[in-house]
Structures are given as C-alpha cells and as structure tokens.
C-alpha positions as CSV (number, residue, x, y, z in Angstrom):
1,X,0.0,0.0,0.0
2,X,2.8,2.4,0.9
3,X,4.6,1.8,-2.4
4,X,1.4,2.3,-4.3
5,X,0.8,5.6,-2.5
6,X,4.4,6.9,-3.0
7,X,4.2,5.9,-6.7
8,X,0.9,7.9,-7.0
9,X,2.3,10.9,-5.1
10,X,5.3,11.2,-7.3
11,X,3.4,10.8,-10.5
12,X,1.0,13.4,-9.3
13,X,3.8,15.8,-8.5
14,X,5.0,15.5,-12.1
15,X,1.6,15.9,-13.8
16,X,-1.5,18.1,-13.5
17,X,-4.4,17.0,-11.5
18,X,-8.1,17.7,-11.6
19,X,-9.4,20.4,-9.3
20,X,-12.1,19.7,-6.7
21,X,-14.4,22.1,-4.9
22,X,-13.7,22.5,-1.2
23,X,-17.4,21.8,-0.7
24,X,-16.6,18.1,-1.4
25,X,-13.7,17.9,0.9
26,X,-14.1,16.0,4.2
27,X,-14.6,18.5,7.1
28,X,-12.0,16.7,9.2
29,X,-9.5,17.3,6.4
30,X,-10.3,21.0,6.1
31,X,-10.1,21.4,9.9
32,X,-6.8,19.5,10.2
33,X,-5.4,21.5,7.3
34,X,-6.5,24.8,8.7
35,X,-5.0,24.0,12.1
36,X,-1.7,22.7,10.8
37,X,-1.1,25.3,8.0
38,X,-2.8,28.4,9.3
39,X,-0.6,30.8,7.3
40,X,-0.9,28.9,4.0
41,X,-1.6,31.0,0.9
42,X,-2.6,30.2,-2.7
43,X,-4.4,27.1,-1.6
44,X,-5.6,24.7,-4.3
45,X,-7.7,21.6,-3.5
46,X,-7.8,18.6,-5.8
47,X,-8.7,14.9,-5.7
48,X,-6.0,12.6,-7.0
49,X,-6.1,8.8,-7.1
50,X,-7.4,7.9,-3.6
51,X,-6.4,11.1,-1.9
52,X,-7.3,14.7,-1.3
53,X,-4.4,16.9,-2.3
54,X,-3.9,20.4,-1.0
55,X,-1.2,22.5,-2.7
56,X,-0.2,25.8,-1.2
57,X,2.5,28.2,-0.5
58,X,4.0,28.6,3.0
59,X,7.0,30.7,3.8
60,X,7.8,31.0,0.1
61,X,7.8,27.2,-0.4
62,X,5.3,25.3,-2.6
63,X,4.0,22.3,-0.6
64,X,1.5,19.6,-1.2
65,X,-0.3,17.7,1.5
66,X,-2.1,14.4,1.0
67,X,-5.0,13.1,3.0
68,X,-6.9,9.8,2.6
69,X,-10.7,10.1,2.2
70,X,-11.1,9.3,5.9
71,X,-9.3,12.5,6.8
72,X,-6.0,11.0,7.8
73,X,-2.7,12.7,6.8
74,X,-0.8,10.5,4.4
75,X,2.2,12.7,3.7
76,X,3.6,15.9,2.4
77,X,5.9,16.8,-0.5
78,X,7.9,19.7,-1.6
79,X,10.5,20.5,-4.3
80,X,13.9,21.1,-2.8
81,X,17.3,22.1,-4.2
82,X,19.8,19.3,-5.1
83,X,22.2,20.6,-2.4
84,X,19.5,20.2,0.2
85,X,19.4,16.4,-0.3
86,X,21.1,14.3,2.5
87,X,24.8,13.8,1.9
88,X,24.3,10.1,1.2
89,X,21.7,10.9,-1.5
90,X,24.0,13.4,-3.1
91,X,26.9,10.9,-3.1
92,X,24.6,8.2,-4.7
93,X,23.4,10.6,-7.5
94,X,26.8,12.0,-8.3
95,X,28.4,8.5,-8.3
96,X,25.8,6.5,-10.2
97,X,24.2,9.2,-12.4
98,X,27.2,11.3,-13.5
99,X,27.1,14.6,-15.3
100,X,27.1,15.3,-18.3
101,X,25.3,12.0,-19.2
102,X,22.6,12.8,-16.6
103,X,21.2,16.3,-15.7
104,X,19.3,16.8,-12.5
105,X,15.9,18.3,-13.3
106,X,14.0,18.2,-10.0
107,X,14.3,16.9,-6.5
108,X,11.2,16.2,-4.3
109,X,11.2,15.4,-0.6
110,X,8.3,13.2,0.5
111,X,7.6,12.8,4.2
112,X,5.0,10.1,5.0
113,X,2.6,10.1,8.0
114,X,5.3,8.2,10.1
115,X,7.7,11.0,9.4
116,X,9.9,8.9,7.2
117,X,11.6,10.8,4.3
118,X,12.3,9.6,0.8
119,X,13.6,11.7,-2.1
120,X,12.7,11.5,-5.7
121,X,15.3,12.9,-8.2
122,X,14.3,13.4,-11.8
123,X,17.3,13.0,-14.1
124,X,17.3,13.7,-17.8
125,X,19.6,12.1,-20.3
126,X,19.7,12.1,-24.1
127,X,16.6,10.0,-24.8
128,X,14.9,9.4,-21.5
129,X,14.0,10.8,-18.1
130,X,14.8,8.6,-15.1
131,X,13.3,9.1,-11.7
132,X,15.4,7.7,-8.8
133,X,14.0,7.1,-5.4
134,X,16.5,7.5,-2.6
135,X,16.1,7.0,1.2
136,X,17.9,9.0,3.8
137,X,20.7,6.4,4.0
138,X,21.4,6.9,0.3
139,X,20.0,3.6,-1.0
140,X,18.6,4.2,-4.4
141,X,16.6,2.5,-7.1
142,X,15.1,3.5,-10.3
143,X,11.5,4.5,-9.7
144,X,10.5,5.1,-13.3
145,X,11.9,5.6,-16.8
146,X,10.2,7.6,-19.5
147,X,11.4,7.9,-23.1
148,X,11.5,11.4,-24.5
C-alpha cells in the first residue's frame, strides 16, 4: 500500500491533477489543514487517485499535503534544491548518475505520516527521463523511466 501511495504521489507531483471544490472535501481534512497550516496562501484543493491533495505556499515554499478520504494525513511533498538532499543521497546521485550524461531536473522530498523521508530525483539524459527514489541512507533504485 505504501509503495502504491508513493508511486501515486510522485506521478501526481509531475503531472497536473483535476481540481475539486472545497465543498466536497471532508470536514475533518479541512479542519486539520487549517490548524496545521494556518498561514498557507494560494491554496488549491484537488482529488487525485485515492487522496485529497492540498497544494499551497507557506514561507515562500510550494508544498503539497495528501489526506486519505477518511481524513488521515498520508504525507507531504515539496520541491527542494539538489544541495538540500542528504549527503548520502547526493553521493549516490553524483556517483551513479554522472554529469554530463545525466542532468538533474527536479528533487522532491516526500515525508509520510510516520515522518519517514524519501527523495525523488528526476534526471534527464539524451533519450529518457529517469526518476530515482533515494532514502535517507542513500539507498537508491530507479523509480521510473520515460522515453522522451
């Protein structure tokens, strides 16, 4: 289930999603969101896969929060700079996916409801885009490959 969720989250972070009216959002979700992110701006609600997604800006960062339909927090994601990855993750990327063959396009930090972090790094090479999932220890595996 966790792998399915993470796969869905990353795919959703890379593509557009359909918008939902806040009228259809579970009251528990809206209350939890309002309490946890009181200073959020530019709030956009959407329904993706089996989750309610709230994208917003907080302290000049673009963040997405995911709730299941029962109102439980499933995780959060945000785009981060490559140099903000854990040292082990940077070492893995710079060793296995060397420049200029691979060019880093985007790094996403995902924190699940158990406060465990994973990182998704999108790398582009001549004829494909590779997304690598890396844990905090630097263990990596190819999450997806897409031909250009």
